[in-house]
C-alpha positions in Angstrom: -8.0 -11.6 11.5 -7.5 -12.6 7.8 -9.7 -11.1 5.2 -12.4 -13.5 4.1 -13.1 -11.8 0.8 -10.7 -10.7 -1.9 -11.3 -7.1 -3.0 -9.1 -7.2 -6.1 -7.5 -9.9 -8.2 -4.1 -11.2 -7.1 -2.9 -10.8 -10.6 -3.5 -7.0 -10.4 -1.1 -6.6 -7.4 1.4 -9.4 -7.8 4.0 -7.1 -9.4 3.7 -4.4 -6.8 6.0 -3.9 -3.8 6.6 -1.3 -1.2 9.8 0.7 -1.8 11.1 3.7 0.2 9.2 4.3 3.4 9.0 7.7 5.2 8.0 7.4 8.9 6.8 10.1 11.2 5.8 8.7 14.6 2.8 6.5 14.2 2.4 7.3 10.5 4.3 5.9 7.5 4.1 6.3 3.8 5.4 3.6 1.5 6.1 4.3 -2.2 4.9 1.7 -4.7 7.3 -0.2 -6.9 5.7 -1.7 -10.0 7.7 -4.0 -12.2 10.9 -2.8 -10.6 10.2 0.9 -11.1 9.4 3.2 -8.2 6.3 5.3 -8.9 5.1 8.5 -7.3 2.1 6.6 -5.8 2.2 5.6 -2.2 0.2 3.8 0.5 -0.1 5.1 4.0 0.1 3.1 7.2 -0.9 3.8 10.8 0.6 2.2 13.8 -2.0 0.9 16.2 -0.6 -0.5 19.4 2.3 -2.7 18.1 1.0 -3.3 14.6 1.2 -1.3 11.4 -2.0 -1.2 9.4 -2.7 -0.2 5.9 -4.9 2.9 5.5 -7.2 1.6 2.8 -8.4 5.1 2.0 -4.8 6.0 0.9 -5.1 3.6 -2.1 -8.5 4.9 -3.4 -6.9 7.4 -5.8 -4.8 4.7 -7.5 -7.8 2.4 -7.9 -8.5 4.2 -11.1 -4.9 3.8 -12.4 -3.2 0.9 -14.0 0.3 0.3 -12.7 
């Protein structure tokens, strides 16, 4: 189901990509790339059934940072 509300502006995340990913079973950690540079920040993902889902709580610490 698509999100009906936007929680942050597209402009604040348009230059962010997921870089190297570490996987361990049904858990994964994807490091953030901002403007082509890999950062120490990461997002966590959980595999539920056949789909990977972003763990929103993993991005809370970076909500106070500016990438």
